[in-house]
Each structure stands twice: as C-alpha cells, then as structure tokens.
All heavy atoms as TSV, in Angstrom:
chain	resi	resn	atom	element	x	y	z
A	1	MET	N	N	108.028	85.818	108.340
A	1	MET	CA	C	107.267	85.338	107.215
A	1	MET	C	C	106.526	84.076	107.658
A	1	MET	O	O	107.101	83.220	108.320
A	1	MET	CB	C	108.194	85.059	106.036
A	1	MET	CG	C	107.491	84.436	104.868
A	1	MET	SD	S	108.404	84.463	103.306
A	1	MET	CE	C	109.791	83.441	103.644
A	2	PRO	N	N	105.252	83.948	107.278
A	2	PRO	CA	C	104.500	82.758	107.664
A	2	PRO	C	C	105.020	81.526	106.944
A	2	PRO	O	O	105.653	81.613	105.898
A	2	PRO	CB	C	103.073	83.086	107.229
A	2	PRO	CG	C	103.215	84.136	106.188
A	2	PRO	CD	C	104.461	84.890	106.509
A	3	ASP	N	N	104.754	80.371	107.544
A	3	ASP	CA	C	105.149	79.121	106.897
A	3	ASP	C	C	104.366	78.936	105.604
A	3	ASP	O	O	103.153	79.118	105.569
A	3	ASP	CB	C	104.876	77.941	107.828
A	3	ASP	CG	C	105.808	77.931	109.026
A	3	ASP	OD1	O	106.941	78.435	108.894
A	3	ASP	OD2	O	105.407	77.415	110.071
A	4	VAL	N	N	105.061	78.596	104.559
A	4	VAL	CA	C	104.437	78.379	103.258
A	4	VAL	C	C	104.434	76.884	102.989
A	4	VAL	O	O	105.499	76.267	102.950
A	4	VAL	CB	C	105.203	79.122	102.143
A	4	VAL	CG1	C	104.594	78.854	100.798
A	4	VAL	CG2	C	105.238	80.612	102.436
A	5	PRO	N	N	103.255	76.283	102.810
A	5	PRO	CA	C	103.206	74.843	102.538
A	5	PRO	C	C	104.013	74.504	101.282
A	5	PRO	O	O	103.998	75.231	100.292
A	5	PRO	CB	C	101.716	74.573	102.314
A	5	PRO	CG	C	101.008	75.697	103.007
A	5	PRO	CD	C	101.922	76.880	102.874
A	6	ALA	N	N	104.692	73.381	101.329
A	6	ALA	CA	C	105.546	72.974	100.210
A	6	ALA	C	C	104.751	72.423	99.031
A	6	ALA	O	O	105.246	72.395	97.905
A	6	ALA	CB	C	106.552	71.926	100.677
A	7	ASP	N	N	103.522	71.996	99.260
A	7	ASP	CA	C	102.764	71.311	98.218
A	7	ASP	C	C	101.749	72.204	97.502
A	7	ASP	O	O	100.779	71.721	96.946
A	7	ASP	CB	C	102.046	70.102	98.807
A	7	ASP	CG	C	101.048	70.481	99.895
A	7	ASP	OD1	O	101.103	71.616	100.401
A	7	ASP	OD2	O	100.204	69.620	100.236
A	8	LEU	N	N	101.968	73.502	97.496
A	8	LEU	CA	C	101.026	74.415	96.842
A	8	LEU	C	C	101.069	74.258	95.332
A	8	LEU	O	O	102.117	73.983	94.750
A	8	LEU	CB	C	101.351	75.867	97.209
A	8	LEU	CG	C	101.096	76.257	98.651
A	8	LEU	CD1	C	101.618	77.665	98.913
A	8	LEU	CD2	C	99.620	76.162	98.995
A	9	ASP	N	N	99.930	74.466	94.701
A	9	ASP	CA	C	99.819	74.435	93.245
A	9	ASP	C	C	99.811	75.884	92.759
A	9	ASP	O	O	98.788	76.562	92.834
A	9	ASP	CB	C	98.532	73.710	92.838
A	9	ASP	CG	C	98.390	73.575	91.341
A	9	ASP	OD1	O	99.418	73.640	90.629
A	9	ASP	OD2	O	97.248	73.422	90.875
A	10	TRP	N	N	100.940	76.370	92.280
A	10	TRP	CA	C	101.086	77.767	91.872
A	10	TRP	C	C	100.498	77.978	90.485
A	10	TRP	O	O	100.748	77.209	89.570
A	10	TRP	CB	C	102.554	78.178	91.895
A	10	TRP	CG	C	103.112	78.210	93.276
A	10	TRP	CD1	C	103.812	77.218	93.901
A	10	TRP	CD2	C	102.999	79.279	94.213
A	10	TRP	NE1	N	104.141	77.612	95.172
A	10	TRP	CE2	C	103.656	78.870	95.398
A	10	TRP	CE3	C	102.404	80.535	94.180
A	10	TRP	CZ2	C	103.741	79.684	96.518
A	10	TRP	CZ3	C	102.482	81.344	95.306
A	10	TRP	CH2	C	103.140	80.918	96.448
A	11	ILE	N	N	99.725	79.051	90.347
A	11	ILE	CA	C	99.109	79.420	89.076
A	11	ILE	C	C	99.787	80.696	88.584
A	11	ILE	O	O	99.765	81.721	89.279
A	11	ILE	CB	C	97.602	79.671	89.259
A	11	ILE	CG1	C	96.926	78.434	89.841
A	11	ILE	CG2	C	96.963	80.070	87.931
A	11	ILE	CD1	C	95.555	78.716	90.410
A	12	ARG	N	N	100.369	80.642	87.418
A	12	ARG	CA	C	101.092	81.794	86.874
A	12	ARG	C	C	100.121	82.739	86.176
A	12	ARG	O	O	99.347	82.337	85.315
A	12	ARG	CB	C	102.159	81.323	85.894
A	12	ARG	CG	C	103.051	82.460	85.413
A	12	ARG	CD	C	104.259	81.937	84.733
A	12	ARG	NE	N	105.094	81.289	85.751
A	12	ARG	CZ	C	106.222	80.662	85.476
A	12	ARG	NH1	N	106.652	80.585	84.254
A	12	ARG	NH2	N	106.922	80.105	86.436
A	13	ALA	N	N	100.177	84.002	86.531
A	13	ALA	CA	C	99.317	85.030	85.928
A	13	ALA	C	C	100.101	85.731	84.828
A	13	ALA	O	O	100.551	86.860	84.978
A	13	ALA	CB	C	98.855	86.025	86.987
A	14	ALA	N	N	100.255	85.032	83.726
A	14	ALA	CA	C	100.972	85.576	82.567
A	14	ALA	C	C	99.990	85.731	81.421
A	14	ALA	O	O	99.020	84.984	81.329
A	14	ALA	CB	C	102.106	84.635	82.170
A	15	PRO	N	N	100.234	86.677	80.551
A	15	PRO	CA	C	99.362	86.821	79.387
A	15	PRO	C	C	99.362	85.539	78.549
A	15	PRO	O	O	100.370	84.844	78.464
A	15	PRO	CB	C	99.990	87.973	78.599
A	15	PRO	CG	C	100.850	88.696	79.577
A	15	PRO	CD	C	101.303	87.676	80.572
A	16	GLU	N	N	98.228	85.249	77.935
A	16	GLU	CA	C	98.112	84.053	77.110
A	16	GLU	C	C	99.166	84.084	76.009
A	16	GLU	O	O	99.361	85.087	75.327
A	16	GLU	CB	C	96.721	83.978	76.498
A	16	GLU	CG	C	96.454	82.674	75.794
A	16	GLU	CD	C	95.014	82.539	75.354
A	16	GLU	OE1	O	94.125	83.079	76.028
A	16	GLU	OE2	O	94.801	81.901	74.317
A	17	GLY	N	N	99.871	82.988	75.861
A	17	GLY	CA	C	100.896	82.883	74.838
A	17	GLY	C	C	102.233	83.475	75.233
A	17	GLY	O	O	103.170	83.471	74.443
A	18	ALA	N	N	102.337	83.990	76.454
A	18	ALA	CA	C	103.595	84.598	76.899
A	18	ALA	C	C	104.672	83.527	77.026
A	18	ALA	O	O	104.414	82.407	77.455
A	18	ALA	CB	C	103.401	85.294	78.233
A	19	THR	N	N	105.877	83.894	76.617
A	19	THR	CA	C	107.007	82.989	76.745
A	19	THR	C	C	108.070	83.673	77.582
A	19	THR	O	O	108.030	84.875	77.801
A	19	THR	CB	C	107.581	82.619	75.365
A	19	THR	OG1	O	107.999	83.821	74.707
A	19	THR	CG2	C	106.554	81.887	74.518
A	20	GLY	N	N	109.018	82.904	78.015
A	20	GLY	CA	C	110.102	83.474	78.793
A	20	GLY	C	C	109.835	83.428	80.285
A	20	GLY	O	O	108.773	83.024	80.735
A	21	PRO	N	N	110.820	83.879	81.021
A	21	PRO	CA	C	110.753	83.738	82.475
A	21	PRO	C	C	109.891	84.788	83.184
A	21	PRO	O	O	109.676	84.712	84.376
A	21	PRO	CB	C	112.208	83.876	82.895
A	21	PRO	CG	C	112.794	84.786	81.862
A	21	PRO	CD	C	112.085	84.424	80.576
A	22	GLY	N	N	109.442	85.777	82.475
A	22	GLY	CA	C	108.648	86.822	83.161
A	22	GLY	C	C	109.507	88.014	83.489
A	22	GLY	O	O	110.283	88.437	82.649
A	23	PRO	N	N	109.391	88.570	84.649
A	23	PRO	CA	C	108.772	88.028	85.852
A	23	PRO	C	C	107.242	88.098	85.809
A	23	PRO	O	O	106.669	89.043	85.283
A	23	PRO	CB	C	109.307	88.901	86.974
A	23	PRO	CG	C	109.582	90.214	86.337
A	23	PRO	CD	C	109.986	89.900	84.919
A	24	TRP	N	N	106.619	87.079	86.371
A	24	TRP	CA	C	105.175	86.997	86.473
A	24	TRP	C	C	104.780	86.833	87.937
A	24	TRP	O	O	105.574	86.398	88.761
A	24	TRP	CB	C	104.631	85.795	85.687
A	24	TRP	CG	C	105.170	85.678	84.302
A	24	TRP	CD1	C	105.979	84.694	83.828
A	24	TRP	CD2	C	104.959	86.579	83.214
A	24	TRP	NE1	N	106.285	84.911	82.509
A	24	TRP	CE2	C	105.658	86.072	82.104
A	24	TRP	CE3	C	104.247	87.748	83.050
A	24	TRP	CZ2	C	105.670	86.697	80.861
A	24	TRP	CZ3	C	104.250	88.362	81.818
A	24	TRP	CH2	C	104.954	87.839	80.743
A	25	ILE	N	N	103.547	87.143	88.219
A	25	ILE	CA	C	102.993	86.886	89.542
A	25	ILE	C	C	102.429	85.476	89.541
A	25	ILE	O	O	101.830	85.039	88.556
A	25	ILE	CB	C	101.863	87.898	89.889
A	25	ILE	CG1	C	102.413	89.326	89.908
A	25	ILE	CG2	C	101.181	87.548	91.200
A	25	ILE	CD1	C	103.416	89.601	91.001
A	26	GLU	N	N	102.617	84.765	90.644
A	26	GLU	CA	C	102.035	83.438	90.806
A	26	GLU	C	C	101.155	83.443	92.051
A	26	GLU	O	O	101.493	84.073	93.054
A	26	GLU	CB	C	103.121	82.375	90.942
A	26	GLU	CG	C	103.923	82.204	89.674
A	26	GLU	CD	C	104.988	81.149	89.792
A	26	GLU	OE1	O	105.737	81.151	90.795
A	26	GLU	OE2	O	105.091	80.320	88.888
A	27	VAL	N	N	100.038	82.739	91.975
A	27	VAL	CA	C	99.065	82.677	93.056
A	27	VAL	C	C	98.834	81.218	93.412
A	27	VAL	O	O	98.777	80.362	92.526
A	27	VAL	CB	C	97.718	83.310	92.627
A	27	VAL	CG1	C	96.695	83.240	93.735
A	27	VAL	CG2	C	97.915	84.736	92.159
A	28	ALA	N	N	98.698	80.941	94.710
A	28	ALA	CA	C	98.360	79.591	95.162
A	28	ALA	C	C	97.334	79.704	96.278
A	28	ALA	O	O	97.398	80.623	97.111
A	28	ALA	CB	C	99.601	78.859	95.661
A	29	TYR	N	N	96.397	78.784	96.274
A	29	TYR	CA	C	95.350	78.759	97.295
A	29	TYR	C	C	95.664	77.647	98.283
A	29	TYR	O	O	95.870	76.505	97.897
A	29	TYR	CB	C	93.982	78.542	96.640
A	29	TYR	CG	C	93.644	79.631	95.668
A	29	TYR	CD1	C	93.883	79.485	94.307
A	29	TYR	CD2	C	93.125	80.837	96.108
A	29	TYR	CE1	C	93.594	80.501	93.406
A	29	TYR	CE2	C	92.834	81.866	95.219
A	29	TYR	CZ	C	93.073	81.683	93.876
A	29	TYR	OH	O	92.792	82.701	92.997
A	30	GLY	N	N	95.705	78.014	99.555
A	30	GLY	CA	C	96.032	77.053	100.593
A	30	GLY	C	C	94.836	76.738	101.471
A	30	GLY	O	O	93.705	77.124	101.185
A	31	GLU	N	N	95.112	76.044	102.529
A	31	GLU	CA	C	94.072	75.683	103.490
A	31	GLU	C	C	93.706	76.889	104.354
A	31	GLU	O	O	94.443	77.874	104.428
A	31	GLU	CB	C	94.563	74.544	104.377
A	31	GLU	CG	C	94.776	73.244	103.622
A	31	GLU	CD	C	95.210	72.121	104.535
A	31	GLU	OE1	O	95.104	72.265	105.767
A	31	GLU	OE2	O	95.666	71.113	104.005
A	32	ASP	N	N	92.585	76.766	105.021
A	32	ASP	CA	C	92.143	77.794	105.971
A	32	ASP	C	C	92.042	79.171	105.347
A	32	ASP	O	O	92.436	80.164	105.957
A	32	ASP	CB	C	93.062	77.833	107.199
A	32	ASP	CG	C	93.059	76.518	107.958
A	32	ASP	OD1	O	92.000	75.866	107.999
A	32	ASP	OD2	O	94.112	76.159	108.509
A	33	ASP	N	N	91.572	79.239	104.106
A	33	ASP	CA	C	91.291	80.524	103.463
A	33	ASP	C	C	92.543	81.321	103.090
A	33	ASP	O	O	92.473	82.508	102.826
A	33	ASP	CB	C	90.382	81.358	104.378
A	33	ASP	CG	C	89.612	82.427	103.651
A	33	ASP	OD1	O	89.154	82.170	102.518
A	33	ASP	OD2	O	89.469	83.528	104.207
A	34	ALA	N	N	93.705	80.683	103.076
A	34	ALA	CA	C	94.952	81.389	102.779
A	34	ALA	C	C	95.187	81.472	101.266
A	34	ALA	O	O	94.928	80.529	100.529
A	34	ALA	CB	C	96.137	80.697	103.431
A	35	VAL	N	N	95.684	82.634	100.835
A	35	VAL	CA	C	96.097	82.850	99.454
A	35	VAL	C	C	97.545	83.324	99.494
A	35	VAL	O	O	97.890	84.231	100.251
A	35	VAL	CB	C	95.205	83.890	98.744
A	35	VAL	CG1	C	95.691	84.135	97.326
A	35	VAL	CG2	C	93.747	83.449	98.741
A	36	TYR	N	N	98.395	82.703	98.679
A	36	TYR	CA	C	99.818	83.016	98.651
A	36	TYR	C	C	100.165	83.648	97.309
A	36	TYR	O	O	99.690	83.214	96.269
A	36	TYR	CB	C	100.642	81.742	98.847
A	36	TYR	CG	C	100.333	81.033	100.140
A	36	TYR	CD1	C	99.339	80.069	100.216
A	36	TYR	CD2	C	101.030	81.342	101.292
A	36	TYR	CE1	C	99.047	79.426	101.400
A	36	TYR	CE2	C	100.750	80.707	102.488
A	36	TYR	CZ	C	99.758	79.750	102.538
A	36	TYR	OH	O	99.473	79.126	103.726
A	37	LEU	N	N	101.025	84.660	97.342
A	37	LEU	CA	C	101.452	85.368	96.133
A	37	LEU	C	C	102.979	85.451	96.118
A	37	LEU	O	O	103.606	85.662	97.170
A	37	LEU	CB	C	100.883	86.788	96.120
A	37	LEU	CG	C	99.372	86.879	96.222
A	37	LEU	CD1	C	98.972	88.145	96.937
A	37	LEU	CD2	C	98.788	86.832	94.853
A	38	ARG	N	N	103.543	85.312	94.931
A	38	ARG	CA	C	104.996	85.462	94.778
A	38	ARG	C	C	105.300	85.888	93.352
A	38	ARG	O	O	104.442	85.845	92.471
A	38	ARG	CB	C	105.716	84.157	95.102
A	38	ARG	CG	C	105.485	83.061	94.084
A	38	ARG	CD	C	106.168	81.778	94.474
A	38	ARG	NE	N	106.034	80.767	93.426
A	38	ARG	CZ	C	106.447	79.530	93.529
A	38	ARG	NH1	N	107.034	79.123	94.647
A	38	ARG	NH2	N	106.311	78.688	92.524
A	39	GLU	N	N	106.545	86.314	93.133
A	39	GLU	CA	C	107.021	86.637	91.788
A	39	GLU	C	C	107.930	85.519	91.316
A	39	GLU	O	O	108.667	84.937	92.108
A	39	GLU	CB	C	107.810	87.946	91.791
A	39	GLU	CG	C	106.973	89.171	92.055
A	39	GLU	CD	C	107.796	90.433	91.947
A	39	GLU	OE1	O	108.313	90.709	90.844
A	39	GLU	OE2	O	107.941	91.109	92.960
A	40	THR	N	N	107.886	85.231	90.019
A	40	THR	CA	C	108.701	84.143	89.496
A	40	THR	C	C	110.198	84.405	89.662
A	40	THR	O	O	110.964	83.460	89.808
A	40	THR	CB	C	108.405	83.879	88.007
A	40	THR	OG1	O	108.569	85.099	87.272
A	40	THR	CG2	C	107.002	83.344	87.814
A	41	ASN	N	N	110.588	85.665	89.665
A	41	ASN	CA	C	112.022	85.957	89.801
A	41	ASN	C	C	112.478	86.008	91.258
A	41	ASN	O	O	113.661	86.201	91.524
A	41	ASN	CB	C	112.394	87.247	89.072
A	41	ASN	CG	C	111.708	88.465	89.634
A	41	ASN	OD1	O	110.711	88.368	90.360
A	41	ASN	ND2	N	112.217	89.638	89.301
A	42	ASP	N	N	111.565	85.839	92.224
A	42	ASP	CA	C	111.914	85.807	93.650
A	42	ASP	C	C	110.948	84.873	94.378
A	42	ASP	O	O	110.173	85.301	95.230
A	42	ASP	CB	C	111.842	87.217	94.238
A	42	ASP	CG	C	112.378	87.292	95.649
A	42	ASP	OD1	O	113.013	86.325	96.121
A	42	ASP	OD2	O	112.139	88.318	96.305
A	43	PRO	N	N	110.964	83.575	94.044
A	43	PRO	CA	C	109.965	82.651	94.574
A	43	PRO	C	C	110.051	82.396	96.079
A	43	PRO	O	O	109.112	81.869	96.662
A	43	PRO	CB	C	110.213	81.366	93.788
A	43	PRO	CG	C	111.638	81.453	93.371
A	43	PRO	CD	C	111.905	82.919	93.156
A	44	ASP	N	N	111.154	82.772	96.709
A	44	ASP	CA	C	111.274	82.566	98.150
A	44	ASP	C	C	110.587	83.661	98.965
A	44	ASP	O	O	110.390	83.509	100.163
A	44	ASP	CB	C	112.745	82.476	98.559
A	44	ASP	CG	C	113.403	81.218	98.005
A	44	ASP	OD1	O	112.691	80.206	97.840
A	44	ASP	OD2	O	114.613	81.261	97.741
A	45	THR	N	N	110.236	84.764	98.319
A	45	THR	CA	C	109.505	85.830	98.995
A	45	THR	C	C	108.024	85.660	98.681
A	45	THR	O	O	107.614	85.795	97.532
A	45	THR	CB	C	109.995	87.217	98.531
A	45	THR	OG1	O	111.390	87.325	98.810
A	45	THR	CG2	C	109.243	88.324	99.242
A	46	VAL	N	N	107.249	85.327	99.707
A	46	VAL	CA	C	105.834	85.013	99.526
A	46	VAL	C	C	105.004	85.933	100.414
A	46	VAL	O	O	105.310	86.123	101.589
A	46	VAL	CB	C	105.548	83.538	99.884
A	46	VAL	CG1	C	104.068	83.215	99.754
A	46	VAL	CG2	C	106.376	82.615	99.002
A	47	VAL	N	N	103.971	86.498	99.828
A	47	VAL	CA	C	103.019	87.334	100.556
A	47	VAL	C	C	101.762	86.503	100.779
A	47	VAL	O	O	101.315	85.795	99.871
A	47	VAL	CB	C	102.673	88.607	99.755
A	47	VAL	CG1	C	101.611	89.426	100.456
A	47	VAL	CG2	C	103.926	89.425	99.512
A	48	THR	N	N	101.196	86.582	101.969
A	48	THR	CA	C	99.996	85.811	102.290
A	48	THR	C	C	98.850	86.756	102.593
A	48	THR	O	O	99.023	87.775	103.259
A	48	THR	CB	C	100.251	84.917	103.516
A	48	THR	OG1	O	101.390	84.107	103.270
A	48	THR	CG2	C	99.063	84.029	103.803
A	49	THR	N	N	97.680	86.414	102.087
A	49	THR	CA	C	96.467	87.169	102.377
A	49	THR	C	C	95.324	86.176	102.557
A	49	THR	O	O	95.549	84.968	102.540
A	49	THR	CB	C	96.178	88.202	101.264
A	49	THR	OG1	O	95.117	89.060	101.697
A	49	THR	CG2	C	95.807	87.546	99.952
A	50	THR	N	N	94.124	86.674	102.707
A	50	THR	CA	C	92.966	85.797	102.839
A	50	THR	C	C	92.208	85.727	101.526
A	50	THR	O	O	92.348	86.606	100.665
A	50	THR	CB	C	91.997	86.300	103.923
A	50	THR	OG1	O	91.444	87.548	103.501
A	50	THR	CG2	C	92.691	86.448	105.263
A	51	ARG	N	N	91.393	84.710	101.383
A	51	ARG	CA	C	90.601	84.566	100.166
A	51	ARG	C	C	89.636	85.741	100.016
A	51	ARG	O	O	89.429	86.249	98.919
A	51	ARG	CB	C	89.831	83.233	100.209
A	51	ARG	CG	C	89.032	82.950	98.962
A	51	ARG	CD	C	89.970	82.791	97.764
A	51	ARG	NE	N	89.257	82.660	96.525
A	51	ARG	CZ	C	89.244	81.568	95.784
A	51	ARG	NH1	N	89.897	80.497	96.163
A	51	ARG	NH2	N	88.581	81.540	94.658
A	52	ARG	N	N	89.061	86.209	101.105
A	52	ARG	CA	C	88.128	87.340	101.065
A	52	ARG	C	C	88.811	88.601	100.532
A	52	ARG	O	O	88.281	89.300	99.666
A	52	ARG	CB	C	87.562	87.581	102.460
A	52	ARG	CG	C	86.573	88.695	102.530
A	52	ARG	CD	C	85.942	88.755	103.933
A	52	ARG	NE	N	85.244	90.006	104.099
A	52	ARG	CZ	C	85.510	90.891	105.035
A	52	ARG	NH1	N	86.438	90.661	105.934
A	52	ARG	NH2	N	84.844	92.010	105.114
A	53	LYS	N	N	90.008	88.890	101.030
A	53	LYS	CA	C	90.743	90.073	100.571
A	53	LYS	C	C	91.189	89.913	99.117
A	53	LYS	O	O	91.153	90.869	98.343
A	53	LYS	CB	C	91.941	90.335	101.478
A	53	LYS	CG	C	91.539	90.802	102.859
A	53	LYS	CD	C	92.758	90.975	103.732
A	53	LYS	CE	C	92.372	91.386	105.140
A	53	LYS	NZ	N	93.562	91.521	106.002
A	54	TRP	N	N	91.639	88.718	98.739
A	54	TRP	CA	C	92.066	88.466	97.364
A	54	TRP	C	C	90.896	88.644	96.403
A	54	TRP	O	O	91.026	89.267	95.355
A	54	TRP	CB	C	92.676	87.077	97.249
A	54	TRP	CG	C	93.074	86.731	95.855
A	54	TRP	CD1	C	92.514	85.780	95.059
A	54	TRP	CD2	C	94.110	87.335	95.070
A	54	TRP	NE1	N	93.145	85.749	93.828
A	54	TRP	CE2	C	94.124	86.697	93.814
A	54	TRP	CE3	C	95.029	88.355	95.318
A	54	TRP	CZ2	C	95.021	87.049	92.805
A	54	TRP	CZ3	C	95.923	88.699	94.315
A	54	TRP	CH2	C	95.910	88.057	93.080
A	55	ASP	N	N	89.735	88.100	96.764
A	55	ASP	CA	C	88.555	88.237	95.913
A	55	ASP	C	C	88.144	89.704	95.773
A	55	ASP	O	O	87.778	90.148	94.686
A	55	ASP	CB	C	87.392	87.410	96.462
A	55	ASP	CG	C	87.611	85.918	96.287
A	55	ASP	OD1	O	88.513	85.519	95.519
A	55	ASP	OD2	O	86.872	85.142	96.932
A	56	ALA	N	N	88.227	90.468	96.866
A	56	ALA	CA	C	87.895	91.896	96.801
A	56	ALA	C	C	88.877	92.621	95.881
A	56	ALA	O	O	88.480	93.487	95.084
A	56	ALA	CB	C	87.907	92.511	98.191
A	57	PHE	N	N	90.152	92.284	95.965
A	57	PHE	CA	C	91.162	92.903	95.108
A	57	PHE	C	C	90.902	92.586	93.636
A	57	PHE	O	O	90.904	93.485	92.788
A	57	PHE	CB	C	92.559	92.427	95.514
A	57	PHE	CG	C	93.637	92.864	94.573
A	57	PHE	CD1	C	94.058	94.189	94.531
A	57	PHE	CD2	C	94.220	91.960	93.708
A	57	PHE	CE1	C	95.051	94.602	93.646
A	57	PHE	CE2	C	95.217	92.357	92.824
A	57	PHE	CZ	C	95.621	93.679	92.797
A	58	THR	N	N	90.665	91.317	93.314
A	58	THR	CA	C	90.460	90.964	91.910
A	58	THR	C	C	89.174	91.578	91.356
A	58	THR	O	O	89.132	91.959	90.187
A	58	THR	CB	C	90.470	89.437	91.700
A	58	THR	OG1	O	89.469	88.821	92.517
A	58	THR	CG2	C	91.838	88.855	92.029
A	59	ARG	N	N	88.144	91.697	92.183
A	59	ARG	CA	C	86.932	92.397	91.726
A	59	ARG	C	C	87.247	93.863	91.442
A	59	ARG	O	O	86.754	94.443	90.473
A	59	ARG	CB	C	85.811	92.285	92.767
A	59	ARG	CG	C	85.099	90.952	92.749
A	59	ARG	CD	C	83.824	90.959	93.584
A	59	ARG	NE	N	84.021	91.382	94.967
A	59	ARG	CZ	C	84.359	90.583	95.969
A	59	ARG	NH1	N	84.528	89.296	95.770
A	59	ARG	NH2	N	84.516	91.062	97.189
A	60	GLY	N	N	88.073	94.483	92.279
A	60	GLY	CA	C	88.469	95.870	92.064
A	60	GLY	C	C	89.270	96.044	90.788
A	60	GLY	O	O	89.100	97.021	90.057
A	61	VAL	N	N	90.151	95.097	90.491
A	61	VAL	CA	C	90.925	95.152	89.240
A	61	VAL	C	C	89.980	95.100	88.054
A	61	VAL	O	O	90.079	95.908	87.123
A	61	VAL	CB	C	91.952	93.999	89.184
A	61	VAL	CG1	C	92.560	93.889	87.795
A	61	VAL	CG2	C	93.033	94.199	90.224
A	62	ARG	N	N	89.057	94.165	88.075
A	62	ARG	CA	C	88.107	94.028	86.968
A	62	ARG	C	C	87.225	95.272	86.814
A	62	ARG	O	O	86.828	95.615	85.701
A	62	ARG	CB	C	87.229	92.804	87.172
A	62	ARG	CG	C	87.967	91.527	86.970
A	62	ARG	CD	C	87.071	90.344	87.138
A	62	ARG	NE	N	87.805	89.121	86.892
A	62	ARG	CZ	C	87.269	87.935	86.948
A	62	ARG	NH1	N	85.998	87.788	87.243
A	62	ARG	NH2	N	87.991	86.872	86.717
A	63	ALA	N	N	86.932	95.938	87.919
A	63	ALA	CA	C	86.073	97.124	87.883
A	63	ALA	C	C	86.846	98.392	87.513
A	63	ALA	O	O	86.259	99.460	87.393
A	63	ALA	CB	C	85.382	97.309	89.233
A	64	GLY	N	N	88.163	98.279	87.354
A	64	GLY	CA	C	88.957	99.437	86.963
A	64	GLY	C	C	89.388	100.334	88.110
A	64	GLY	O	O	89.873	101.440	87.883
A	65	GLU	N	N	89.255	99.865	89.352
A	65	GLU	CA	C	89.595	100.685	90.504
A	65	GLU	C	C	91.080	101.022	90.608
A	65	GLU	O	O	91.452	101.938	91.332
A	65	GLU	CB	C	89.140	99.996	91.797
A	65	GLU	CG	C	87.637	99.874	91.916
A	65	GLU	CD	C	87.206	99.138	93.165
A	65	GLU	OE1	O	88.002	99.021	94.117
A	65	GLU	OE2	O	86.065	98.654	93.185
A	66	PHE	N	N	91.921	100.292	89.897
A	66	PHE	CA	C	93.366	100.507	89.989
A	66	PHE	C	C	93.965	100.997	88.676
A	66	PHE	O	O	95.181	101.034	88.525
A	66	PHE	CB	C	94.052	99.216	90.439
A	66	PHE	CG	C	93.498	98.676	91.720
A	66	PHE	CD1	C	92.606	97.616	91.716
A	66	PHE	CD2	C	93.834	99.246	92.934
A	66	PHE	CE1	C	92.065	97.122	92.883
A	66	PHE	CE2	C	93.293	98.773	94.113
A	66	PHE	CZ	C	92.417	97.698	94.097
A	67	ASP	N	N	93.119	101.378	87.735
A	67	ASP	CA	C	93.605	101.811	86.428
A	67	ASP	C	C	94.552	103.008	86.532
A	67	ASP	O	O	95.453	103.162	85.702
A	67	ASP	CB	C	92.444	102.158	85.506
A	67	ASP	CG	C	91.686	100.933	85.035
A	67	ASP	OD1	O	92.103	99.795	85.347
A	67	ASP	OD2	O	90.661	101.112	84.359
A	68	HIS	N	N	94.370	103.842	87.542
A	68	HIS	CA	C	95.237	105.033	87.673
A	68	HIS	C	C	96.683	104.660	88.003
A	68	HIS	O	O	97.570	105.491	87.869
A	68	HIS	CB	C	94.664	105.987	88.721
A	68	HIS	CG	C	94.587	105.413	90.100
A	68	HIS	ND1	N	93.602	104.516	90.472
A	68	HIS	CD2	C	95.357	105.609	91.181
A	68	HIS	CE1	C	93.778	104.190	91.740
A	68	HIS	NE2	N	94.824	104.845	92.187
A	69	PHE	N	N	96.946	103.413	88.381
A	69	PHE	CA	C	98.318	102.979	88.631
A	69	PHE	C	C	99.016	102.550	87.354
A	69	PHE	O	O	100.243	102.468	87.309
A	69	PHE	CB	C	98.349	101.801	89.614
A	69	PHE	CG	C	98.002	102.188	91.025
A	69	PHE	CD1	C	96.865	101.686	91.623
A	69	PHE	CD2	C	98.805	103.050	91.752
A	69	PHE	CE1	C	96.532	102.026	92.930
A	69	PHE	CE2	C	98.488	103.397	93.049
A	69	PHE	CZ	C	97.345	102.896	93.645
A	70	ALA	N	N	98.267	102.232	86.325
A	70	ALA	CA	C	98.837	101.757	85.075
A	70	ALA	C	C	99.272	102.932	84.199
A	70	ALA	O	O	98.620	103.957	84.174
A	70	ALA	CB	C	97.818	100.909	84.316
A	71	GLU	N	N	100.361	102.726	83.479
A	71	GLU	CA	C	100.827	103.761	82.569
A	71	GLU	C	C	99.904	103.802	81.362
A	71	GLU	O	O	99.425	102.774	80.902
A	71	GLU	CB	C	102.251	103.458	82.111
A	71	GLU	CG	C	103.259	103.558	83.247
A	71	GLU	CD	C	104.663	103.289	82.764
A	71	GLU	OE1	O	104.972	103.615	81.610
A	71	GLU	OE2	O	105.439	102.765	83.547
A	72	PRO	N	N	99.679	105.017	80.803
A	72	PRO	CA	C	98.808	105.123	79.623
A	72	PRO	C	C	99.403	104.436	78.407
A	72	PRO	O	O	100.548	104.237	78.285
A	72	PRO	CB	C	98.676	106.620	79.378
A	72	PRO	CG	C	99.575	107.299	80.350
A	72	PRO	CD	C	100.150	106.287	81.256
C-alpha cells in the first residue's frame, strides 16, 4: 500500500442531511496529482488513483455510464 499522508483533508461523500456512521466513501486530494479513497468503516484501507482517472470516473457517473450497477 502506498504511503498515505497524515495531513489529508478527507471529504465525506454522504447524502445531504445524512446522519450516522455510514459507511460512506471519503475522498482526499494529495500532492502530485494523487487522489485517495477510503470507507468510513475501514479508514486504514486506502485506494490511490490519479486526478485524471478520478475526474474521468466522476464524469462517467454523472453521464450515467455506471447506472447498470445500481439496483432499480
């Protein structure tokens, strides 16, 4: 696992007004184009990607490219 900076500012991706522990996804932007992802219920497991890949993924989500993974 890559080194995860200790001073990251994690942003929780929870629905507006959501309460409770989740689990939610958290995202943090690091230096050198790094993007870190983790779940609130397992914060020690962190996935790292690049800003370019993260931006492509979020554009795909907004465009509905992953809707077939969601339950009706």
